[in-house]
C-alpha positions in Angstrom: 0.3 16.2 -60.3 -3.1 15.2 -58.9 -3.9 13.3 -55.8 -6.9 11.1 -55.3 -8.4 11.0 -51.8 -11.4 8.9 -51.0 -13.9 10.5 -48.6 -14.5 8.5 -45.5 -18.0 7.4 -46.5 -17.0 6.1 -49.9 -14.0 4.3 -48.5 -16.0 2.6 -45.8 -18.6 1.5 -48.4 -15.9 -0.1 -50.6 -14.3 -1.7 -47.6 -17.6 -3.3 -46.6 -18.1 -4.7 -50.1 -14.6 -6.1 -50.1 -15.1 -7.6 -46.7 -18.3 -9.4 -47.8 -16.4 -10.9 -50.8 -13.6 -12.1 -48.5 -16.2 -13.5 -46.0 -17.8 -15.5 -48.8 -14.4 -16.9 -49.9 -13.5 -17.8 -46.3 -16.9 -19.5 -45.8 -16.4 -21.8 -48.8 -12.7 -22.3 -48.2 -12.8 -23.4 -44.6 -15.5 -25.4 -42.7 -14.5 -24.3 -39.2 -13.1 -20.8 -39.8 -13.4 -18.0 -37.3 -16.5 -15.9 -37.2 -15.5 -13.0 -39.4 -18.4 -10.9 -38.3 -16.6 -10.2 -35.0 -13.9 -7.6 -34.8 -10.4 -8.9 -34.7 -8.7 -8.4 -31.4 -5.1 -8.3 -30.4 -3.2 -8.0 -27.2 -2.1 -4.7 -25.9 0.9 -3.4 -27.7 0.7 -6.0 -30.4 2.2 -5.2 -33.7 0.0 -4.7 -36.7 2.2 -7.1 -38.6 2.1 -9.9 -36.1 -0.9 -10.2 -33.8 1.0 -12.5 -31.5 4.1 -10.3 -31.0 4.4 -7.5 -28.5 5.3 -4.2 -30.2 7.1 -1.5 -28.3 6.5 2.2 -28.6 9.2 4.8 -28.2 8.4 8.5 -27.8 11.1 10.7 -29.3 10.7 14.4 -28.5 11.4 16.7 -31.4 12.2 20.1 -29.9 11.0 23.1 -32.0 12.4 25.0 -33.8 14.5 22.4 -35.6 17.9 24.1 -35.7 21.5 23.5 -35.0 22.0 19.7 -34.4 18.4 18.7 -33.6 18.1 16.5 -36.7 21.4 14.8 -35.9 20.4 14.1 -32.3 17.1 12.6 -33.4 18.8 10.4 -36.1 21.3 9.2 -33.5 18.5 8.3 -31.1 16.5 6.4 -33.7 19.6 4.5 -34.8 20.3 3.5 -31.2 16.7 2.3 -30.9 16.9 0.3 -34.1 20.2 -1.3 -33.1 18.8 -2.3 -29.7 15.7 -3.6 -31.4 17.4 -5.5 -34.2 16.9 -8.9 -32.7 13.4 -8.2 -31.4 11.6 -9.6 -34.5 8.7 -7.1 -34.3 8.1 -3.7 -35.8 8.5 -1.0 -33.2 6.5 2.2 -33.2 8.5 5.4 -33.2 6.4 8.3 -32.0 8.0 11.7 -32.9 6.4 14.3 -30.6 6.7 17.8 -32.1 6.4 20.3 -29.2 7.9 23.8 -28.9 9.6 24.8 -25.6 8.0 28.3 -25.8 5.1 30.0 -27.4 6.4 29.4 -30.9 5.3 26.6 -33.2 8.6 26.0 -34.9 8.3 28.9 -37.4 12.1 29.5 -37.4 13.1 25.9 -38.2 15.9 25.6 -40.7 14.9 24.1 -44.0 18.1 22.2 -44.5 17.8 20.5 -41.0 14.2 19.7 -41.6 14.8 18.3 -45.1 17.6 16.1 -43.8 15.4 14.7 -41.0 12.4 14.3 -43.4 14.5 12.3 -46.0 15.8 10.1 -43.2 12.3 9.4 -41.9 11.0 8.6 -45.4 14.0 6.4 -46.3 14.1 2.6 -46.5 16.3 2.7 -43.4 13.1 3.0 -41.3 11.1 0.4 -43.2 11.5 -1.8 -40.1 9.7 0.7 -37.9 6.3 2.4 -37.9 6.8 6.2 -37.7 4.0 8.3 -36.2 4.1 12.0 -35.8 2.3 13.3 -32.7 1.3 17.0 -32.6 0.0 18.0 -29.2 0.3 21.7 -30.3 0.6 23.7 -33.5 3.5 23.0 -35.9 4.4 25.6 -38.5 7.4 26.6 -40.6 9.6 24.0 -42.1 9.0 21.8 -39.1 5.9 20.7 -41.1 8.3 18.8 -43.5 9.3 16.0 -41.1 5.7 15.6 -40.0 4.8 14.9 -43.6 7.7 12.3 -43.8 6.1 10.0 -41.2 3.7 7.2 -42.1 0.9 8.8 -40.2 0.3 11.7 -37.9 -1.9 12.1 -34.8 -2.9 15.6 -33.8 -4.6 17.5 -31.0 -8.1 18.7 -32.1 -7.2 22.3 -31.6 -3.6 22.2 -32.8 -2.8 23.5 -36.3 -0.5 22.2 -39.0 0.6 24.4 -41.9 2.1 27.7 -42.9 5.3 25.9 -43.8 6.6 28.9 -45.8 5.9 31.5 -43.1 9.5 32.5 -42.7 10.4 32.5 -46.4 10.3 35.6 -48.6 10.8 33.5 -51.8 10.3 29.8 -52.4 13.0 28.5 -54.6 12.8 25.3 -56.6 15.0 23.3 -54.1 12.5 24.0 -51.3 9.5 23.2 -53.4 11.2 20.0 -54.6 11.8 18.9 -51.0 8.1 19.2 -50.1 7.0 17.5 -53.3 9.4 14.7 -52.8 8.4 14.1 -49.2 4.6 14.3 -49.9 4.9 11.9 -52.9 6.9 9.4 -50.7 4.4 9.2 -47.8 1.1 10.5 -49.2 -0.2 11.3 -45.8 -1.1 14.8 -47.2 -1.7 15.4 -50.9 1.1 17.0 -52.8 -1.0 20.0 -53.7 -2.0 20.6 -50.1 1.7 20.3 -49.0 2.7 22.8 -51.6 -0.2 25.1 -50.6 1.2 25.1 -47.1 4.5 26.2 -48.4 3.9 28.8 -51.2 1.2 31.5 -50.8 1.3 32.1 -54.6 -0.4 28.8 -55.2 -4.1 28.1 -55.1 -5.3 24.6 -54.0 -8.6 23.3 -55.1 -10.8 20.5 -53.6 -12.5 18.8 -56.5 -15.4 16.3 -56.3 -15.2 13.8 -59.1 -17.0 10.6 -59.9 -14.0 8.7 -58.5 -13.9 10.7 -55.3 -12.3 13.8 -53.9 -9.0 15.1 -55.4 -6.8 17.9 -54.4 -5.0 19.8 -57.2 -3.3 23.1 -57.9 -5.2 25.7 -59.9 -3.1 25.1 -63.0 -3.8 21.3 -62.8 -7.6 21.6 -63.0 -7.7 21.6 -66.8 -5.8 18.3 -67.0 -8.1 16.8 -64.4 -11.2 17.7 -66.4 -9.8 15.8 -69.4 -9.3 12.7 -67.2 -12.6 12.5 -65.4 -15.9 14.1 -64.8 -15.8 17.0 -62.3 -18.9 17.5 -60.1 -17.9 20.3 -57.8 -14.9 22.6 -57.2 -14.1 24.3 -53.9 -11.1 26.5 -53.1 -9.3 24.9 -50.2 -6.4 27.3 -50.1 -6.9 30.6 -51.9 -3.9 32.4 -53.5 -2.2 34.8 -51.1 -2.7 32.5 -48.1 -0.6 29.7 -46.7 -2.5 26.5 -46.0 -3.3 26.0 -42.3 -5.6 23.4 -40.8 -6.8 22.5 -37.3 -6.7 18.9 -36.0 -10.4 18.6 -36.4 -10.2 19.7 -40.0 -7.3 17.4 -40.8 -9.1 14.4 -39.3 -12.8 14.9 -39.6 -13.1 16.9 -42.8 -10.2 15.7 -44.9 -9.1 12.5 -43.3 -5.4 13.4 -43.5 -4.7 12.7 -39.8 -5.1 9.1 -38.7 -6.4 10.0 -35.2 -7.1 12.9 -32.8 -5.5 12.8 -29.3 -5.6 15.3 -26.5 -2.8 13.6 -24.6 -0.7 10.6 -24.2 -3.6 8.5 -22.9 -5.6 9.1 -26.1 -2.4 8.7 -28.1 -1.9 5.3 -26.6 -5.5 4.3 -27.2 -5.2 5.4 -30.9 -2.1 3.1 -31.2 -3.8 0.3 -29.2 -1.1 0.2 -26.6 -1.1 0.9 -22.8 0.0 4.5 -22.1 2.7 3.3 -19.7 4.2 1.2 -22.6 5.3 4.4 -24.4 9.0 4.9 -23.5 10.6 8.2 -23.8 14.1 9.6 -23.6 14.7 13.4 -23.5 18.5 12.7 -23.8 17.9 12.1 -27.5 20.3 9.2 -27.5 23.0 11.2 -25.7 24.1 11.1 -22.1 21.8 11.7 -19.2 22.5 14.8 -17.2 20.7 14.0 -14.0 19.9 15.9 -10.8 18.5 14.5 -7.6 16.4 16.0 -4.9 14.9 14.3 -1.9 11.4 14.8 -0.6 11.2 13.5 2.9 9.3 14.2 6.1 5.9 15.9 6.3 4.7 17.7 3.2 4.0 21.3 4.0 4.2 24.8 2.5 7.8 25.3 3.7 9.2 22.1 2.3 7.4 22.4 -1.0 8.4 26.1 -1.4 12.1 25.1 -0.9 11.8 22.3 -3.4 10.2 24.5 -6.0 12.8 27.2 -5.6 15.6 24.7 -5.9 14.1 23.1 -9.0 13.5 26.5 -10.7 17.0 27.6 -9.9 18.4 24.4 -11.2 16.5 24.9 -14.5 18.2 28.2 -15.0 21.7 27.1 -13.9 22.0 23.6 -15.4 21.3 21.7 -18.5 19.9 18.6 -16.7 17.6 16.3 -18.7 16.7 13.9 -15.9 15.2 14.8 -12.6 15.1 12.1 -9.9 13.0 12.7 -6.9 13.7 10.3 -4.0 10.5 10.3 -1.9 10.2 9.1 1.7 7.2 10.8 3.1 3.8 10.1 4.6 2.3 13.3 3.1 0.9 16.1 5.3 -0.8 18.7 3.0 -2.7 17.7 -0.1 -2.8 21.2 -1.3 1.0 21.5 -1.2 1.5 18.1 -2.7 -0.7 19.0 -5.6 1.3 22.2 -6.0 4.5 20.2 -6.4 2.8 17.6 -8.6 1.4 20.3 -10.9 4.9 21.7 -11.3 6.4 18.4 -12.2 3.6 17.5 -14.6 4.0 20.9 -16.4 7.7 20.3 -17.1 8.4 20.0 -20.8 8.9 16.3 -21.5 11.1 17.2 -24.5 13.6 18.9 -22.2 13.6 17.0 -19.0 12.4 13.6 -17.8 11.1 13.1 -14.3 11.5 9.9 -12.4 10.3 9.3 -8.8 12.1 6.7 -6.7 10.2 5.5 -3.6 12.4 3.1 -1.6 10.1 2.8 1.5 6.9 4.9 1.4 5.0 7.7 -0.3 1.8 7.6 1.7 -1.2 9.8 1.6 -0.9 12.9 -0.6 2.9 12.2 -1.1 1.7 9.5 -3.6 0.4 12.3 -5.8 3.9 13.7 -6.2 5.3 10.3 -7.2 2.4 9.7 -9.6 2.9 13.0 -11.4 6.4 12.0 -12.6 7.0 10.5 -16.0 8.1 7.3 -14.5 7.9 5.7 -11.0 10.3 3.2 -9.5 9.4 1.6 -6.2 11.0 -0.7 -3.7 9.4 -4.1 -3.7 7.9 -3.6 -0.3 7.4 0.2 -0.5 4.0 1.6 0.1 2.3 4.0 -2.4 -0.7 5.9 -1.1 -3.0 4.8 1.7 -3.2 6.3 5.2 -0.8 9.1 5.8 -0.1 12.1 8.0 -3.2 14.0 7.0 -6.8 12.9 6.6 -8.9 14.7 4.1 -12.3 15.8 5.4 -15.5 15.0 3.6 -15.8 18.7 2.9 -12.4 18.8 1.1 -12.7 15.5 -0.8 -14.8 16.8 -3.7 -12.3 19.7 -4.3 -9.4 17.2 -4.0 -11.0 14.9 -6.6 -11.5 17.8 -9.0 -7.9 18.9 -8.7 -6.6 15.4 -9.3 -8.9 15.0 -12.2 -7.7 18.2 -13.8 -4.1 17.3 -13.3 -4.8 13.8 -14.8 -6.4 15.3 -17.8 -3.4 17.6 -18.4 -1.2 14.6 -18.2 -3.4 12.4 -20.3 -3.8 9.8 -17.5 -6.7 8.2 -15.7 -7.7 9.9 -12.4 -9.5 7.1 -10.5 -6.4 5.3 -9.1 -4.6 8.4 -7.8 -7.8 9.6 -6.1 -8.2 6.1 -4.5 -4.7 6.4 -3.1 -5.8 9.3 -1.0 -9.5 8.7 -0.6 -10.2 5.3 1.0 -14.0 5.6 0.3 -13.5 5.4 -3.5 -13.9 1.9 -5.0 -11.9 1.2 -8.2 -11.7 -2.0 -10.4 -9.7 -3.3 -13.2 -11.3 -3.0 -16.6 -10.3 -4.8 -19.8 -11.3 -3.4 -23.2 -13.0 -6.2 -25.2 -11.7 -4.9 -28.5 -8.1 -4.1 -27.8 -7.4 -6.1 -24.6 -6.1 -2.9 -22.8 -6.3 -3.0 -19.0 -7.1 0.2 -17.1 -8.3 1.1 -13.6 -11.6 3.0 -13.3 -14.2 3.9 -10.7 -17.8 3.9 -11.9 -17.8 7.7 -12.5 -14.7 7.6 -14.8 -16.0 4.5 -16.6 -19.1 6.5 -17.6 -16.8 9.2 -19.0 -15.3 6.8 -21.6 -16.5 7.0 -25.2 -17.4 3.3 -25.2 -18.1 2.3 -21.5 -20.0 -0.8 -22.7 -16.8 -2.2 -24.3 -15.0 -2.3 -20.9 -15.3 -5.6 -19.0 -15.1 -5.2 -15.2 -12.5 -7.3 -13.3 -11.3 -7.6 -9.8 -11.3 -4.7 -7.3 -8.1 -2.8 -6.7 -7.6 -2.5 -2.9 -5.9 0.8 -2.7 -7.4 2.1 0.6 -4.3 0.8 2.5 -1.9 1.7 -0.3 -0.2 -0.3 -3.0 2.9 -2.3 -2.5 5.7 -2.0 -5.0 4.8 -5.3 -6.6 1.1 -4.4 -6.8 2.0 -1.0 -8.4 4.2 -2.8 -11.0 1.4 -5.3 -11.8 -1.0 -2.4 -12.4 1.6 -0.6 -14.6 1.7 2.3 -12.1 5.4 1.6 -11.4 7.7 1.0 -14.4 10.4 -0.8 -12.4 11.3 -2.1 -8.9 14.6 -1.3 -7.2 15.8 -2.3 -3.7 18.2 0.6 -3.3 19.3 3.9 -5.0 22.3 2.1 -6.4 20.0 -0.4 -8.2 17.8 2.5 -9.3 21.0 4.2 -10.7 21.9 1.1 -12.6 18.4 0.9 -14.2 19.0 4.2 -15.9 22.7 3.8 -16.5 23.6 6.8 -14.4 27.1 7.7 -13.3 28.2 7.5 -9.7 28.3 11.2 -9.2 25.7 13.7 -10.3 24.2 16.9 -9.1 22.3 16.6 -5.8 20.0 19.4 -4.7 20.0 19.4 -1.0 19.4 21.9 1.8 22.2 23.8 3.5 23.7 22.8 6.8 20.9 24.4 8.8 18.2 22.4 7.0 20.2 19.2 7.4 20.6 20.0 11.2 16.8 20.5 11.4 16.1 17.1 9.8 18.5 15.4 12.1 17.3 17.1 15.3 13.6 16.4 14.3 14.2 12.6 13.9 12.6 10.6 16.7 15.9 9.4 18.1 17.6 12.8 18.5 14.4 14.5 19.5 14.0 11.9 22.3 17.6 12.6 23.4 17.0 16.3 23.5 14.0 15.9 25.7 15.8 13.5 28.0 18.7 15.9 28.4 16.3 18.9 28.8 14.4 17.3 31.7 17.6 15.8 33.2 19.3 19.2 33.5 16.0 20.9 34.5 15.7 18.7 37.6 19.4 19.4 38.4 18.6 23.1 38.2 15.7 22.7 40.6 18.1 20.9 43.1 20.4 24.0 43.5 19.8 27.6 44.5 19.7 30.3 41.8 20.3 29.8 38.1 23.3 27.9 36.7 24.7 25.9 33.9 22.1 23.2 34.2 19.2 25.6 33.7 20.9 27.1 30.6 21.5 23.7 29.1 17.9 22.7 29.8 16.5 25.8 28.1 18.8 25.3 25.1 17.6 21.7 24.6 14.0 22.8 24.8 14.7 25.5 22.2 16.4 23.1 19.9 13.5 20.6 20.2 10.7 23.0 19.4 12.8 24.9 16.8 13.5 21.7 14.9 9.9 20.5 15.1 8.5 23.9 14.0 10.8 24.1 10.9 10.2 20.4 10.2 6.5 21.0 10.0 5.1 19.0 12.9 4.8 21.9 15.3 3.6 25.4 15.3 3.3 28.4 17.6 0.4 26.7 19.4 2.7 24.0 20.7 5.3 26.5 21.8 2.7 28.6 23.6 1.2 25.6 25.3 4.7 24.6 26.6 5.4 28.1 27.8 2.1 28.4 29.5 2.6 25.0 31.2 6.0 26.0 32.5 4.6 29.3 33.9 1.7 27.4 35.6 4.1 24.9 37.3 6.4 27.7 38.5 3.5 29.6 40.0 2.3 26.4 41.7 5.7 25.8 43.3 6.8 29.3 44.3 3.8 31.6 44.4 0.5 29.9 45.2 1.2 26.5 46.8 -1.8 24.7 47.9 -4.7 23.1 45.9 -2.6 22.0 42.8 -4.8 23.3 40.0 -2.0 25.2 38.4 0.5 22.4 38.9 -1.8 19.8 37.4 -2.9 22.0 34.5 0.7 23.0 33.8 1.8 19.4 33.6 -1.0 18.6 31.2 -0.1 21.5 29.0 3.6 20.5 28.9 2.8 16.8 28.1 0.3 17.9 25.4 2.7 20.3 23.8 5.4 17.6 23.5 2.9 15.1 22.0 1.5 17.6 19.5 5.0 18.8 18.5 6.0 15.3 17.5 3.1 14.7 15.1 1.1 16.6 12.4 -2.3 15.4 13.7 -4.2 16.0 17.0 -6.1 12.7 17.4 -5.1 9.6 15.3 -7.8 8.8 12.8 -6.2 6.2 10.4 -3.9 3.2 10.7 -0.7 5.2 9.9 -1.5 7.8 12.5 -2.1 5.1 15.1 1.3 3.7 14.1 2.9 7.1 14.6 1.2 7.9 17.9 3.4 5.7 20.0 6.4 7.7 18.7 4.9 10.8 20.2 4.2 9.0 23.5 7.9 7.9 23.5 8.9 11.6 23.4 7.0 12.0 26.7 8.5 8.8 28.1 12.0 10.2 27.2 11.3 13.4 29.1 10.0 11.5 32.1 13.0 9.2 32.0 15.3 12.2 32.0 13.5 13.6 35.1 13.6 10.4 37.1 17.2 9.7 36.0 18.3 13.1 37.2 16.8 12.7 40.6 18.7 9.4 41.0 21.9 10.9 39.8 21.7 14.1 41.8 21.7 12.3 45.1 24.0 9.5 44.2 26.8 10.9 42.0 26.6 14.6 41.4 28.0 15.9 44.7 31.1 13.8 44.3 31.8 14.6 40.6 35.1 16.3 40.1 33.8 19.3 38.1 30.1 19.3 39.0 30.3 19.2 42.8 30.0 23.0 42.9 26.5 22.7 41.5 25.1 21.5 44.9 26.2 21.0 48.5 28.5 18.1 49.2 27.1 15.2 51.2 28.4 15.1 54.8 30.7 12.3 55.8 30.0 9.8 58.6 31.5 12.0 61.4 29.8 15.1 60.2 26.5 13.4 60.0 26.8 12.2 63.7 27.6 15.8 64.8 24.7 17.2 62.9 22.4 14.6 64.3 23.5 15.5 67.8 23.0 19.2 67.1 19.6 18.7 65.6 18.2 16.5 68.4 15.2 17.9 70.4 16.2 20.6 73.0 16.5 19.2 76.6 14.4 21.3 79.0 14.9 19.0 82.0 16.7 21.9 83.9 13.4 23.7 84.0 11.8 21.1 86.3 10.1 23.1 89.2 11.3 26.5 87.9 9.0 29.5 88.0 8.3 31.9 85.2 5.7 34.3 83.7 3.6 33.8 80.6 4.3 36.1 77.8 1.3 35.0 75.7 -2.1 33.5 76.5 -2.0 29.7 76.9 -4.9 28.2 75.0 -3.6 25.7 76.1 -0.2 26.3 74.4 1.8 29.5 74.4 5.0 30.9 75.6 6.5 31.8 79.0 9.7 33.5 80.1 12.2 31.7 82.5 15.0 34.1 83.2 16.3 35.3 79.9 14.8 32.4 77.8 11.3 32.3 76.3 10.1 28.7 76.0 7.1 27.1 74.3 4.9 25.7 77.1 1.5 24.1 77.5 -1.0 24.0 80.3 -3.0 21.0 81.4 -6.0 22.3 79.5 -7.0 25.4 81.3 -6.9 28.9 79.9 -4.0 31.0 81.4 -3.8 34.7 80.6 -0.7 36.5 79.7 1.5 37.8 82.5 0.5 35.1 84.9 3.1 33.5 87.1 3.6 29.8 86.4 5.8 27.0 87.5 7.0 23.9 85.6 5.1 20.8 86.6 6.6 18.3 84.2 9.2 18.1 81.4 9.1 15.5 78.7 11.6 16.2 75.9 10.7 19.5 74.5 7.2 19.4 76.1 7.0 21.7 79.1 3.8 21.5 81.2 3.1 24.4 83.5 0.5 25.5 86.1 -0.3 28.8 87.7 1.5 29.6 90.9 -1.8 30.4 92.6 -3.0 26.9 91.9 0.2 25.5 93.6 -0.3 27.6 96.7 -3.9 26.5 97.1 
């Protein structure tokens, strides 16, 4: 059996001649026909059969090796898709992605399973669909067989296809017949080459004839010579070797592969469809086994580490095939967000599908986590990207761009829009490809990286510096769906009511609750309320213990929540020490008191936020919350002072904390006792000074020593004096000698 394959140049030459003949026929047959010199265009995703109909593409992961029930699962998935698409009226594209879950390339695939799947793919049952095999990595062993059964295959330039018989000691006629049958049916690869991949006893020749290039087995060369003139003969697969070809060889040298693609972005471009239009389902037509994890609050090393540990543990313990991340965060650390985004992007799409659900916000670097998932579902009014908890410095932005660009390349996506979501200085625009009608979002730098930048027509600017709303993200094909609530999200993916939920333990949950602005404000209110009560009573009591406990809970929750660190705790401690010193040790000027108060207020503000000075719109929106924490503390202090004097002394159980207020009769008695001393009885009495009067001092009258004052003269100690005048507690004296004179 021989196989004629036209080299690319000869094929293009004959196509040109045929096109010229058709052009002449069209010119004479129609006066106002279209200009056939222009390339035909069709809308994104349009079917090759009907340029006016939208064609859908479905990515079906084929896990390697193909063993057990893999072939049955794939058939069931395809049957389900065909049944759902029966009334669509267009020919869907079924993309079978062959990817191993480990370092193997499918060498241990079972022949019977592979033959069953290959016969199904090459059967008339799939005549209503376009089957495309996509090889992002090498495929070997009998997994080669279903690749040959597709209408075409697209391969990574460095991936390899071949060595189909690597696991076989002997190739029996049944195995050989299966490969021959499949290769003859589809003719993507010549029969001789397919057999050369299977059986190392065969030698495959590449023969140049006057009719083009043919690929034949060694024992078929003589028959070929009788049929046509042979110009040159090259050994393509020598005996003793199994045929194996790289993607570049399959496409550029032999033309077996229809396209080369390094990722889903290039795969979509090869199929002339938007990359987001490729739908995939790792459940293989079965039931979803979902898990959910929430990403909320500031993004920091602690929260990301916990999330990564939980996800890795879940991978080991469960058989989940759908990971849902519910995100409600304003970011905080681009480095940690990229760590989590890289982990999500590296998950094997053939094993688990990742979906991010953002009901309210994924601002700043949190948008990178949402973007890295396979699919993104947003609330209609949710905000994706824009100002967040952290602001990247001009020094860090180039490195951030490189990191996002590398991640986008690994995912096969454009990098301009995700960078614009965290970098307000980057300008991005819509671009439409003039040949295919595809719409993508680029900055000028990424546009220049395209193979055909001149073919992209620039459109309106995408204003991403303040973030994208859910509706804007859906319009740009960043979000696949909109959902108002998690219940609506669950209905979109037909998920059951109950499924595994990865959540922190009770301690983490307590931290999240205590760190919320409402409870944090209550903690500060109670802390200052009880602190002022403690100051109003002697010694240390219950109020002081309660105040210290509230302060500990406040700073503990904020530290573990990621908005505070040891700096804030030390500032608060130093502020308290300074105030105590001012009150009890060094009263006077007030430097320690004022400085301590400033330290305490600053520590509370900084503990309530991740930034020091607000620098973007989101931070300015969050700054009043920090001020409200200080207001709550001040309100607690003022409220305590009012309550202390009004209610606390009469409280049934708390009256022991301070002295009871005297009643009316007791107050009158105390007032009488505390009136000024009456020295009227000293009028005219004589005494002797015990201190020098300058002009005030003391004098002894009998057994009592009284504070006295002279009329301005200096009177030495031990001088005899007499009382000249008494006014309340003011006793005016003169020397006795002055009276005698």
